[in-house]
N, CA, C and O atoms as a Tripos MOL2 file, in Angstrom:
@<TRIPOS>MOLECULE
protein
  284   283    71     0     0
PROTEIN
NO_CHARGES

@<TRIPOS>ATOM
      1 N          44.6600  -26.0630    9.7660 N.3       1 MET1
      2 CA         44.4890  -24.8590    8.9760 C.3       1 MET1
      3 C          43.2860  -24.9980    8.0360 C.2       1 MET1
      4 O          42.5220  -24.0570    7.8210 O.2       1 MET1
      5 N          43.1500  -26.2170    7.4840 N.am      2 LYS2
      6 CA         42.0440  -26.4600    6.5650 C.3       2 LYS2
      7 C          40.7050  -26.3390    7.3030 C.2       2 LYS2
      8 O          39.7190  -25.8760    6.7290 O.2       2 LYS2
      9 N          40.6690  -26.7590    8.5880 N.am      3 LYS3
     10 CA         39.4510  -26.6740    9.3810 C.3       3 LYS3
     11 C          39.0390  -25.2190    9.6010 C.2       3 LYS3
     12 O          37.8480  -24.9060    9.6100 O.2       3 LYS3
     13 N          40.0180  -24.3300    9.7790 N.am      4 LEU4
     14 CA         39.7160  -22.9150    9.9760 C.3       4 LEU4
     15 C          39.0630  -22.3080    8.7410 C.2       4 LEU4
     16 O          38.1480  -21.4940    8.8610 O.2       4 LEU4
     17 N          39.5260  -22.6960    7.5550 N.am      5 TYR5
     18 CA         38.9220  -22.2040    6.3120 C.3       5 TYR5
     19 C          37.4880  -22.6980    6.1820 C.2       5 TYR5
     20 O          36.5970  -21.9500    5.7770 O.2       5 TYR5
     21 N          37.2740  -23.9560    6.5260 N.am      6 ILE6
     22 CA         35.9190  -24.5150    6.4290 C.3       6 ILE6
     23 C          34.9980  -23.8170    7.4200 C.2       6 ILE6
     24 O          33.8640  -23.4840    7.0780 O.2       6 ILE6
     25 N          35.4660  -23.5920    8.6370 N.am      7 ILE7
     26 CA         34.6560  -22.8890    9.6430 C.3       7 ILE7
     27 C          34.3750  -21.4600    9.1900 C.2       7 ILE7
     28 O          33.2520  -20.9780    9.3410 O.2       7 ILE7
     29 N          35.3650  -20.7810    8.6440 N.am      8 ALA8
     30 CA         35.1820  -19.4000    8.1680 C.3       8 ALA8
     31 C          34.1700  -19.3560    7.0290 C.2       8 ALA8
     32 O          33.3220  -18.4650    6.9840 O.2       8 ALA8
     33 N          34.2560  -20.3140    6.1090 N.am      9 ILE9
     34 CA         33.3090  -20.3520    4.9830 C.3       9 ILE9
     35 C          31.8960  -20.6280    5.4870 C.2       9 ILE9
     36 O          30.9440  -19.9950    5.0310 O.2       9 ILE9
     37 N          31.7510  -21.5530    6.4080 N.am     10 ILE10
     38 CA         30.4200  -21.8780    6.9430 C.3      10 ILE10
     39 C          29.8400  -20.6800    7.6840 C.2      10 ILE10
     40 O          28.6630  -20.3600    7.5100 O.2      10 ILE10
     41 N          30.6370  -20.0200    8.4980 N.am     11 LEU11
     42 CA         30.1510  -18.8430    9.2240 C.3      11 LEU11
     43 C          29.7710  -17.7070    8.2810 C.2      11 LEU11
     44 O          28.7690  -17.0260    8.5020 O.2      11 LEU11
     45 N          30.5500  -17.5020    7.2530 N.am     12 SER12
     46 CA         30.2140  -16.4370    6.3000 C.3      12 SER12
     47 C          28.9540  -16.7840    5.5170 C.2      12 SER12
     48 O          28.1670  -15.8950    5.1930 O.2      12 SER12
     49 N          28.7500  -18.0640    5.2090 N.am     13 MET13
     50 CA         27.5280  -18.4750    4.5100 C.3      13 MET13
     51 C          26.3050  -18.2770    5.4100 C.2      13 MET13
     52 O          25.2540  -17.8380    4.9430 O.2      13 MET13
     53 N          26.4390  -18.5980    6.6900 N.am     14 ILE14
     54 CA         25.3330  -18.4000    7.6280 C.3      14 ILE14
     55 C          25.0160  -16.9120    7.7600 C.2      14 ILE14
     56 O          23.8510  -16.5180    7.7360 O.2      14 ILE14
     57 N          26.0400  -16.0990    7.8960 N.am     15 THR15
     58 CA         25.8370  -14.6490    8.0080 C.3      15 THR15
     59 C          25.1650  -14.1000    6.7610 C.2      15 THR15
     60 O          24.2160  -13.3210    6.8500 O.2      15 THR15
     61 N          25.6570  -14.5060    5.6040 N.am     16 PHE16
     62 CA         25.0810  -14.0480    4.3380 C.3      16 PHE16
     63 C          23.6190  -14.4840    4.2190 C.2      16 PHE16
     64 O          22.7680  -13.7030    3.7920 O.2      16 PHE16
     65 N          23.3340  -15.7180    4.5950 N.am     17 SER17
     66 CA         21.9600  -16.2270    4.5180 C.3      17 SER17
     67 C          21.0350  -15.4490    5.4470 C.2      17 SER17
     68 O          19.9060  -15.1270    5.0800 O.2      17 SER17
     69 N          21.5180  -15.1480    6.6520 N.am     18 LEU18
     70 CA         20.6920  -14.3880    7.5900 C.3      18 LEU18
     71 C          20.3980  -12.9870    7.0730 C.2      18 LEU18
     72 O          19.2750  -12.4990    7.1950 O.2      18 LEU18
     73 N          21.3980  -12.3450    6.5020 N.am     19 ILE19
     74 CA         21.1920  -10.9980    5.9460 C.3      19 ILE19
     75 C          20.1970  -11.0450    4.7950 C.2      19 ILE19
     76 O          19.2960  -10.2100    4.7080 O.2      19 ILE19
     77 N          20.3610  -12.0110    3.9280 N.am     20 LEU20
     78 CA         19.4370  -12.1440    2.7930 C.3      20 LEU20
     79 C          18.0180  -12.4210    3.2730 C.2      20 LEU20
     80 O          17.0670  -11.8190    2.7740 O.2      20 LEU20
     81 N          17.8650  -13.3340    4.2430 N.am     21 TRP21
     82 CA         16.5520  -13.6610    4.7630 C.3      21 TRP21
     83 C          15.9020  -12.4430    5.4130 C.2      21 TRP21
     84 O          14.7110  -12.1910    5.2300 O.2      21 TRP21
     85 N          16.6830  -11.7050    6.1590 N.am     22 ARG22
     86 CA         16.1550  -10.5200    6.8470 C.3      22 ARG22
     87 C          15.6830   -9.4600    5.8440 C.2      22 ARG22
     88 O          14.6390   -8.8370    6.0370 O.2      22 ARG22
     89 N          16.4580   -9.2620    4.7740 N.am     23 GLN23
     90 CA         16.0750   -8.2800    3.7650 C.3      23 GLN23
     91 C          14.8370   -8.7330    2.9910 C.2      23 GLN23
     92 O          14.0130   -7.9060    2.6000 O.2      23 GLN23
     93 N          14.7070  -10.0180    2.7730 N.am     24 THR24
     94 CA         13.5850  -10.5400    1.9930 C.3      24 THR24
     95 C          12.2870  -10.4930    2.7790 C.2      24 THR24
     96 O          11.2490  -10.1150    2.2370 O.2      24 THR24
     97 N          12.3310  -10.8650    4.0320 N.am     25 TYR25
     98 CA         11.1130  -10.9800    4.8200 C.3      25 TYR25
     99 C          10.9120   -9.8360    5.8020 C.2      25 TYR25
    100 O          10.1140   -9.9500    6.7320 O.2      25 TYR25
    101 N          11.6170   -8.7560    5.6070 N.am     26 LYS26
    102 CA         11.4570   -7.5880    6.4640 C.3      26 LYS26
    103 C          10.0940   -6.9430    6.1670 C.2      26 LYS26
    104 O           9.7900   -6.6810    5.0030 O.2      26 LYS26
    105 N           9.2810   -6.6860    7.1710 N.am     27 PRO27
    106 CA          7.9770   -6.0760    6.9170 C.3      27 PRO27
    107 C           8.1490   -4.6450    6.3990 C.2      27 PRO27
    108 O           9.0110   -3.8960    6.8580 O.2      27 PRO27
    109 N           7.3200   -4.2990    5.4480 N.am     28 ASP28
    110 CA          7.3630   -2.9520    4.8870 C.3      28 ASP28
    111 C           6.5920   -2.0120    5.8030 C.2      28 ASP28
    112 O           5.4370   -2.2640    6.1470 O.2      28 ASP28
    113 N           7.2370   -0.9460    6.1840 N.am     29 ARG29
    114 CA          6.5940    0.0570    7.0260 C.3      29 ARG29
    115 C           6.1480    1.2090    6.1450 C.2      29 ARG29
    116 O           6.9150    1.7210    5.3290 O.2      29 ARG29
    117 N           4.9120    1.6030    6.3190 N.am     30 VAL30
    118 CA          4.3810    2.7070    5.5400 C.3      30 VAL30
    119 C           3.9120    3.7760    6.5120 C.2      30 VAL30
    120 O           3.0600    3.5250    7.3650 O.2      30 VAL30
    121 N           4.4680    4.9540    6.3780 N.am     31 ASP31
    122 CA          4.0300    6.0720    7.2060 C.3      31 ASP31
    123 C           2.8820    6.7690    6.4850 C.2      31 ASP31
    124 O           3.0400    7.2430    5.3600 O.2      31 ASP31
    125 N           1.7480    6.8250    7.1300 N.am     32 VAL32
    126 CA          0.5680    7.4330    6.5220 C.3      32 VAL32
    127 C           0.2880    8.7540    7.2080 C.2      32 VAL32
    128 O           0.1220    8.8210    8.4260 O.2      32 VAL32
    129 N           0.2400    9.7800    6.4200 N.am     33 ASP33
    130 CA         -0.0690   11.1100    6.9170 C.3      33 ASP33
    131 C          -1.5870   11.2600    6.9800 C.2      33 ASP33
    132 O          -2.2570   11.0020    5.9800 O.2      33 ASP33
    133 N          -2.1520   11.6640    8.1130 N.am     34 PRO34
    134 CA         -3.6140   11.8100    8.2050 C.3      34 PRO34
    135 C          -4.1810   12.7810    7.1690 C.2      34 PRO34
    136 O          -5.3050   12.5970    6.7040 O.2      34 PRO34
    137 N          -3.4240   13.8010    6.8080 N.am     35 ALA35
    138 CA         -3.9060   14.7460    5.8000 C.3      35 ALA35
    139 C          -4.0460   14.0550    4.4540 C.2      35 ALA35
    140 O          -4.9780   14.3410    3.7020 O.2      35 ALA35
    141 N          -3.1320   13.1510    4.1470 N.am     36 THR36
    142 CA         -3.2070   12.4170    2.8890 C.3      36 THR36
    143 C          -4.4310   11.5100    2.8630 C.2      36 THR36
    144 O          -5.1000   11.3950    1.8370 O.2      36 THR36
    145 N          -4.7220   10.8720    3.9790 N.am     37 VAL37
    146 CA         -5.9000   10.0060    4.0590 C.3      37 VAL37
    147 C          -7.1630   10.8280    3.8530 C.2      37 VAL37
    148 O          -8.0810   10.3990    3.1550 O.2      37 VAL37
    149 N          -7.2080   11.9950    4.4530 N.am     38 SER38
    150 CA         -8.3660   12.8720    4.3070 C.3      38 SER38
    151 C          -8.5390   13.3020    2.8490 C.2      38 SER38
    152 O          -9.6550   13.3220    2.3290 O.2      38 SER38
    153 N          -7.4380   13.6410    2.2000 N.am     39 GLU39
    154 CA         -7.5090   14.0270    0.7860 C.3      39 GLU39
    155 C          -7.9780   12.8650   -0.0820 C.2      39 GLU39
    156 O          -8.7430   13.0640   -1.0260 O.2      39 GLU39
    157 N          -7.5250   11.6550    0.2300 N.am     40 MET40
    158 CA         -7.9410   10.4860   -0.5390 C.3      40 MET40
    159 C          -9.4310   10.2070   -0.3530 C.2      40 MET40
    160 O         -10.1280    9.8700   -1.3100 O.2      40 MET40
    161 N          -9.9150   10.3470    0.8830 N.am     41 GLU41
    162 CA        -11.3420   10.1500    1.1410 C.3      41 GLU41
    163 C         -12.1690   11.1610    0.3510 C.2      41 GLU41
    164 O         -13.1940   10.8090   -0.2330 O.2      41 GLU41
    165 N         -11.7300   12.3970    0.3360 N.am     42 TYR42
    166 CA        -12.4400   13.4380   -0.4160 C.3      42 TYR42
    167 C         -12.4240   13.1300   -1.9090 C.2      42 TYR42
    168 O         -13.4360   13.2920   -2.5900 O.2      42 TYR42
    169 N         -11.2830   12.6900   -2.4130 N.am     43 TYR43
    170 CA        -11.1620   12.3570   -3.8300 C.3      43 TYR43
    171 C         -12.1300   11.2400   -4.2090 C.2      43 TYR43
    172 O         -12.8160   11.3370   -5.2260 O.2      43 TYR43
    173 N         -12.1930   10.1820   -3.4050 N.am     44 PHE44
    174 CA        -13.0720    9.0550   -3.7320 C.3      44 PHE44
    175 C         -14.5350    9.4360   -3.6170 C.2      44 PHE44
    176 O         -15.3710    8.9410   -4.3730 O.2      44 PHE44
    177 N         -14.8520   10.3250   -2.6630 N.am     45 LYS45
    178 CA        -16.2310   10.7970   -2.5370 C.3      45 LYS45
    179 C         -16.6170   11.5890   -3.7890 C.2      45 LYS45
    180 O         -17.7040   11.4030   -4.3360 O.2      45 LYS45
    181 N         -15.7290   12.4640   -4.2330 N.am     46 GLN46
    182 CA        -16.0050   13.2490   -5.4310 C.3      46 GLN46
    183 C         -16.1030   12.3530   -6.6740 C.2      46 GLN46
    184 O         -16.9250   12.6010   -7.5560 O.2      46 GLN46
    185 N         -15.2830   11.3360   -6.7380 N.am     47 LYS47
    186 CA        -15.3270   10.4060   -7.8660 C.3      47 LYS47
    187 C         -16.6610    9.6760   -7.8980 C.2      47 LYS47
    188 O         -17.2540    9.5010   -8.9630 O.2      47 LYS47
    189 N         -17.1360    9.2460   -6.7240 N.am     48 GLU48
    190 CA        -18.4260    8.5570   -6.6450 C.3      48 GLU48
    191 C         -19.5670    9.4790   -7.0790 C.2      48 GLU48
    192 O         -20.4660    9.0630   -7.8090 O.2      48 GLU48
    193 N         -19.5220   10.7280   -6.6240 N.am     49 CYS49
    194 CA        -20.5580   11.7000   -6.9980 C.3      49 CYS49
    195 C         -20.5300   11.9800   -8.4980 C.2      49 CYS49
    196 O         -21.5740   12.0400   -9.1470 O.2      49 CYS49
    197 N         -19.3370   12.1470   -9.0340 N.am     50 THR50
    198 CA        -19.1990   12.4240  -10.4660 C.3      50 THR50
    199 C         -19.7360   11.2600  -11.2930 C.2      50 THR50
    200 O         -20.4240   11.4780  -12.2910 O.2      50 THR50
    201 N         -19.4300   10.0220  -10.8880 N.am     51 GLN51
    202 CA        -19.9200    8.8640  -11.6280 C.3      51 GLN51
    203 C         -21.4380    8.7810  -11.5680 C.2      51 GLN51
    204 O         -22.0770    8.4360  -12.5630 O.2      51 GLN51
    205 N         -22.0280    9.0940  -10.4110 N.am     52 ALA52
    206 CA        -23.4880    9.0840  -10.2930 C.3      52 ALA52
    207 C         -24.1060   10.1420  -11.2070 C.2      52 ALA52
    208 O         -25.1320    9.8870  -11.8380 O.2      52 ALA52
    209 N         -23.4940   11.3220  -11.2840 N.am     53 MET53
    210 CA        -24.0110   12.3790  -12.1680 C.3      53 MET53
    211 C         -23.8910   11.9760  -13.6350 C.2      53 MET53
    212 O         -24.7960   12.2450  -14.4250 O.2      53 MET53
    213 N         -22.8110   11.3490  -13.9960 N.am     54 ILE54
    214 CA        -22.6290   10.8810  -15.3790 C.3      54 ILE54
    215 C         -23.6920    9.8390  -15.7140 C.2      54 ILE54
    216 O         -24.2870    9.8720  -16.7920 O.2      54 ILE54
    217 N         -23.9250    8.9110  -14.7780 N.am     55 ASP55
    218 CA        -24.9470    7.8860  -15.0080 C.3      55 ASP55
    219 C         -26.3300    8.5230  -15.1560 C.2      55 ASP55
    220 O         -27.1200    8.1020  -16.0010 O.2      55 ASP55
    221 N         -26.6230    9.5290  -14.3420 N.am     56 GLN56
    222 CA        -27.9120   10.2270  -14.4540 C.3      56 GLN56
    223 C         -28.0460   10.8980  -15.8100 C.2      56 GLN56
    224 O         -29.1010   10.8290  -16.4400 O.2      56 GLN56
    225 N         -26.9830   11.5440  -16.2570 N.am     57 SER57
    226 CA        -27.0550   12.2400  -17.5490 C.3      57 SER57
    227 C         -27.1640   11.2650  -18.7220 C.2      57 SER57
    228 O         -27.6060   11.6420  -19.8070 O.2      57 SER57
    229 N         -26.7610   10.0170  -18.5040 N.am     58 ASN58
    230 CA        -26.9010    8.9980  -19.5490 C.3      58 ASN58
    231 C         -28.2430    8.2880  -19.4770 C.2      58 ASN58
    232 O         -28.4820    7.3350  -20.2180 O.2      58 ASN58
    233 N         -29.1220    8.7460  -18.5910 N.am     59 GLY59
    234 CA        -30.4720    8.2200  -18.5450 C.3      59 GLY59
    235 C         -30.7010    7.1030  -17.5500 C.2      59 GLY59
    236 O         -31.7890    6.5290  -17.5180 O.2      59 GLY59
    237 N         -29.7330    6.7840  -16.7540 N.am     60 TYR60
    238 CA        -29.9180    5.7340  -15.7460 C.3      60 TYR60
    239 C         -30.5840    6.3200  -14.5120 C.2      60 TYR60
    240 O         -30.3590    7.4780  -14.1580 O.2      60 TYR60
    241 N         -31.4000    5.5110  -13.8670 N.am     61 ASP61
    242 CA        -32.0980    5.9510  -12.6570 C.3      61 ASP61
    243 C         -31.1800    5.7140  -11.4620 C.2      61 ASP61
    244 O         -31.2560    4.6790  -10.8000 O.2      61 ASP61
    245 N         -30.3190    6.6790  -11.2000 N.am     62 VAL62
    246 CA        -29.3380    6.5660  -10.1220 C.3      62 VAL62
    247 C         -29.5500    7.7280   -9.1640 C.2      62 VAL62
    248 O         -29.6660    8.8820   -9.5770 O.2      62 VAL62
    249 N         -29.5990    7.4010   -7.8690 N.am     63 LYS63
    250 CA        -29.7080    8.4610   -6.8650 C.3      63 LYS63
    251 C         -28.3120    8.9280   -6.4890 C.2      63 LYS63
    252 O         -27.3770    8.1330   -6.3930 O.2      63 LYS63
    253 N         -28.1930   10.2240   -6.2800 N.am     64 LEU64
    254 CA        -26.9230   10.7580   -5.7980 C.3      64 LEU64
    255 C         -26.7330   10.3490   -4.3400 C.2      64 LEU64
    256 O         -27.6890   10.3830   -3.5650 O.2      64 LEU64
    257 N         -25.5340    9.9680   -3.9580 N.am     65 PRO65
    258 CA        -25.2930    9.6810   -2.5540 C.3      65 PRO65
    259 C         -25.5640   10.9330   -1.7110 C.2      65 PRO65
    260 O         -25.3990   12.0580   -2.1820 O.2      65 PRO65
    261 N         -25.9750   10.7220   -0.4770 N.am     66 GLU66
    262 CA        -26.3500   11.8510    0.3940 C.3      66 GLU66
    263 C         -25.2140   12.8380    0.5980 C.2      66 GLU66
    264 O         -25.4470   14.0440    0.6710 O.2      66 GLU66
    265 N         -24.0010   12.3470    0.6900 N.am     67 ASN67
    266 CA        -22.8780   13.2500    0.9590 C.3      67 ASN67
    267 C         -22.5360   14.1260   -0.2430 C.2      67 ASN67
    268 O         -21.7610   15.0720   -0.1030 O.2      67 ASN67
    269 N         -23.0910   13.8380   -1.4190 N.am     68 CYS68
    270 CA        -22.8500   14.7020   -2.5860 C.3      68 CYS68
    271 C         -23.6330   16.0050   -2.4780 C.2      68 CYS68
    272 O         -23.2120   17.0430   -2.9890 O.2      68 CYS68
    273 N         -24.7770   15.9330   -1.8050 N.am     69 LEU69
    274 CA        -25.6340   17.1070   -1.7190 C.3      69 LEU69
    275 C         -25.1440   18.1090   -0.6940 C.2      69 LEU69
    276 O         -25.5430   19.2730   -0.7320 O.2      69 LEU69
    277 N         -24.2820   17.6770    0.2280 N.am     70 SER70
    278 CA        -23.8480   18.5620    1.3080 C.3      70 SER70
    279 C         -22.6990   19.4780    0.8960 C.2      70 SER70
    280 O         -22.3800   20.4200    1.6220 O.2      70 SER70
    281 N         -22.0670   19.2240   -0.2540 N.am     71 ASP71
    282 CA        -20.9360   20.0750   -0.6680 C.3      71 ASP71
    283 C         -21.4340   21.3290   -1.2260 C.2      71 ASP71
    284 O         -20.6430   22.1810   -1.6320 O.2      71 ASP71
@<TRIPOS>BOND
     1     1     2 1
     2     2     3 1
     3     3     4 2
     4     3     5 am
     5     5     6 1
     6     6     7 1
     7     7     8 2
     8     7     9 am
     9     9    10 1
    10    10    11 1
    11    11    12 2
    12    11    13 am
    13    13    14 1
    14    14    15 1
    15    15    16 2
    16    15    17 am
    17    17    18 1
    18    18    19 1
    19    19    20 2
    20    19    21 am
    21    21    22 1
    22    22    23 1
    23    23    24 2
    24    23    25 am
    25    25    26 1
    26    26    27 1
    27    27    28 2
    28    27    29 am
    29    29    30 1
    30    30    31 1
    31    31    32 2
    32    31    33 am
    33    33    34 1
    34    34    35 1
    35    35    36 2
    36    35    37 am
    37    37    38 1
    38    38    39 1
    39    39    40 2
    40    39    41 am
    41    41    42 1
    42    42    43 1
    43    43    44 2
    44    43    45 am
    45    45    46 1
    46    46    47 1
    47    47    48 2
    48    47    49 am
    49    49    50 1
    50    50    51 1
    51    51    52 2
    52    51    53 am
    53    53    54 1
    54    54    55 1
    55    55    56 2
    56    55    57 am
    57    57    58 1
    58    58    59 1
    59    59    60 2
    60    59    61 am
    61    61    62 1
    62    62    63 1
    63    63    64 2
    64    63    65 am
    65    65    66 1
    66    66    67 1
    67    67    68 2
    68    67    69 am
    69    69    70 1
    70    70    71 1
    71    71    72 2
    72    71    73 am
    73    73    74 1
    74    74    75 1
    75    75    76 2
    76    75    77 am
    77    77    78 1
    78    78    79 1
    79    79    80 2
    80    79    81 am
    81    81    82 1
    82    82    83 1
    83    83    84 2
    84    83    85 am
    85    85    86 1
    86    86    87 1
    87    87    88 2
    88    87    89 am
    89    89    90 1
    90    90    91 1
    91    91    92 2
    92    91    93 am
    93    93    94 1
    94    94    95 1
    95    95    96 2
    96    95    97 am
    97    97    98 1
    98    98    99 1
    99    99   100 2
   100    99   101 am
   101   101   102 1
   102   102   103 1
   103   103   104 2
   104   103   105 am
   105   105   106 1
   106   106   107 1
   107   107   108 2
   108   107   109 am
   109   109   110 1
   110   110   111 1
   111   111   112 2
   112   111   113 am
   113   113   114 1
   114   114   115 1
   115   115   116 2
   116   115   117 am
   117   117   118 1
   118   118   119 1
   119   119   120 2
   120   119   121 am
   121   121   122 1
   122   122   123 1
   123   123   124 2
   124   123   125 am
   125   125   126 1
   126   126   127 1
   127   127   128 2
   128   127   129 am
   129   129   130 1
   130   130   131 1
   131   131   132 2
   132   131   133 am
   133   133   134 1
   134   134   135 1
   135   135   136 2
   136   135   137 am
   137   137   138 1
   138   138   139 1
   139   139   140 2
   140   139   141 am
   141   141   142 1
   142   142   143 1
   143   143   144 2
   144   143   145 am
   145   145   146 1
   146   146   147 1
   147   147   148 2
   148   147   149 am
   149   149   150 1
   150   150   151 1
   151   151   152 2
   152   151   153 am
   153   153   154 1
   154   154   155 1
   155   155   156 2
   156   155   157 am
   157   157   158 1
   158   158   159 1
   159   159   160 2
   160   159   161 am
   161   161   162 1
   162   162   163 1
   163   163   164 2
   164   163   165 am
   165   165   166 1
   166   166   167 1
   167   167   168 2
   168   167   169 am
   169   169   170 1
   170   170   171 1
   171   171   172 2
   172   171   173 am
   173   173   174 1
   174   174   175 1
   175   175   176 2
   176   175   177 am
   177   177   178 1
   178   178   179 1
   179   179   180 2
   180   179   181 am
   181   181   182 1
   182   182   183 1
   183   183   184 2
   184   183   185 am
   185   185   186 1
   186   186   187 1
   187   187   188 2
   188   187   189 am
   189   189   190 1
   190   190   191 1
   191   191   192 2
   192   191   193 am
   193   193   194 1
   194   194   195 1
   195   195   196 2
   196   195   197 am
   197   197   198 1
   198   198   199 1
   199   199   200 2
   200   199   201 am
   201   201   202 1
   202   202   203 1
   203   203   204 2
   204   203   205 am
   205   205   206 1
   206   206   207 1
   207   207   208 2
   208   207   209 am
   209   209   210 1
   210   210   211 1
   211   211   212 2
   212   211   213 am
   213   213   214 1
   214   214   215 1
   215   215   216 2
   216   215   217 am
   217   217   218 1
   218   218   219 1
   219   219   220 2
   220   219   221 am
   221   221   222 1
   222   222   223 1
   223   223   224 2
   224   223   225 am
   225   225   226 1
   226   226   227 1
   227   227   228 2
   228   227   229 am
   229   229   230 1
   230   230   231 1
   231   231   232 2
   232   231   233 am
   233   233   234 1
   234   234   235 1
   235   235   236 2
   236   235   237 am
   237   237   238 1
   238   238   239 1
   239   239   240 2
   240   239   241 am
   241   241   242 1
   242   242   243 1
   243   243   244 2
   244   243   245 am
   245   245   246 1
   246   246   247 1
   247   247   248 2
   248   247   249 am
   249   249   250 1
   250   250   251 1
   251   251   252 2
   252   251   253 am
   253   253   254 1
   254   254   255 1
   255   255   256 2
   256   255   257 am
   257   257   258 1
   258   258   259 1
   259   259   260 2
   260   259   261 am
   261   261   262 1
   262   262   263 1
   263   263   264 2
   264   263   265 am
   265   265   266 1
   266   266   267 1
   267   267   268 2
   268   267   269 am
   269   269   270 1
   270   270   271 1
   271   271   272 2
   272   271   273 am
   273   273   274 1
   274   274   275 1
   275   275   276 2
   276   275   277 am
   277   277   278 1
   278   278   279 1
   279   279   280 2
   280   279   281 am
   281   281   282 1
   282   282   283 1
   283   283   284 2
@<TRIPOS>SUBSTRUCTURE
     1 MET1         2 RESIDUE 1 A MET
     2 LYS2         6 RESIDUE 1 A LYS
     3 LYS3        10 RESIDUE 1 A LYS
     4 LEU4        14 RESIDUE 1 A LEU
     5 TYR5        18 RESIDUE 1 A TYR
     6 ILE6        22 RESIDUE 1 A ILE
     7 ILE7        26 RESIDUE 1 A ILE
     8 ALA8        30 RESIDUE 1 A ALA
     9 ILE9        34 RESIDUE 1 A ILE
    10 ILE10       38 RESIDUE 1 A ILE
    11 LEU11       42 RESIDUE 1 A LEU
    12 SER12       46 RESIDUE 1 A SER
    13 MET13       50 RESIDUE 1 A MET
    14 ILE14       54 RESIDUE 1 A ILE
    15 THR15       58 RESIDUE 1 A THR
    16 PHE16       62 RESIDUE 1 A PHE
    17 SER17       66 RESIDUE 1 A SER
    18 LEU18       70 RESIDUE 1 A LEU
    19 ILE19       74 RESIDUE 1 A ILE
    20 LEU20       78 RESIDUE 1 A LEU
    21 TRP21       82 RESIDUE 1 A TRP
    22 ARG22       86 RESIDUE 1 A ARG
    23 GLN23       90 RESIDUE 1 A GLN
    24 THR24       94 RESIDUE 1 A THR
    25 TYR25       98 RESIDUE 1 A TYR
    26 LYS26      102 RESIDUE 1 A LYS
    27 PRO27      106 RESIDUE 1 A PRO
    28 ASP28      110 RESIDUE 1 A ASP
    29 ARG29      114 RESIDUE 1 A ARG
    30 VAL30      118 RESIDUE 1 A VAL
    31 ASP31      122 RESIDUE 1 A ASP
    32 VAL32      126 RESIDUE 1 A VAL
    33 ASP33      130 RESIDUE 1 A ASP
    34 PRO34      134 RESIDUE 1 A PRO
    35 ALA35      138 RESIDUE 1 A ALA
    36 THR36      142 RESIDUE 1 A THR
    37 VAL37      146 RESIDUE 1 A VAL
    38 SER38      150 RESIDUE 1 A SER
    39 GLU39      154 RESIDUE 1 A GLU
    40 MET40      158 RESIDUE 1 A MET
    41 GLU41      162 RESIDUE 1 A GLU
    42 TYR42      166 RESIDUE 1 A TYR
    43 TYR43      170 RESIDUE 1 A TYR
    44 PHE44      174 RESIDUE 1 A PHE
    45 LYS45      178 RESIDUE 1 A LYS
    46 GLN46      182 RESIDUE 1 A GLN
    47 LYS47      186 RESIDUE 1 A LYS
    48 GLU48      190 RESIDUE 1 A GLU
    49 CYS49      194 RESIDUE 1 A CYS
    50 THR50      198 RESIDUE 1 A THR
    51 GLN51      202 RESIDUE 1 A GLN
    52 ALA52      206 RESIDUE 1 A ALA
    53 MET53      210 RESIDUE 1 A MET
    54 ILE54      214 RESIDUE 1 A ILE
    55 ASP55      218 RESIDUE 1 A ASP
    56 GLN56      222 RESIDUE 1 A GLN
    57 SER57      226 RESIDUE 1 A SER
    58 ASN58      230 RESIDUE 1 A ASN
    59 GLY59      234 RESIDUE 1 A GLY
    60 TYR60      238 RESIDUE 1 A TYR
    61 ASP61      242 RESIDUE 1 A ASP
    62 VAL62      246 RESIDUE 1 A VAL
    63 LYS63      250 RESIDUE 1 A LYS
    64 LEU64      254 RESIDUE 1 A LEU
    65 PRO65      258 RESIDUE 1 A PRO
    66 GLU66      262 RESIDUE 1 A GLU
    67 ASN67      266 RESIDUE 1 A ASN
    68 CYS68      270 RESIDUE 1 A CYS
    69 LEU69      274 RESIDUE 1 A LEU
    70 SER70      278 RESIDUE 1 A SER
    71 ASP71      282 RESIDUE 1 A ASP
């Protein structure tokens, strides 16, 4: 009877360890919407253009990126 308790405890510890390991090292899946990526690209382009304009207005010799002129 004592052997059954020891086997049950060992099996439950193995099961618990496997569940914990799986939860810890499970790869994170990220679903990326193409529309969101497009919006982010536009945002960063506008941020770059805005920073170049600010630098120009502060007297720095900075050229605007080519894609700023096309908007």
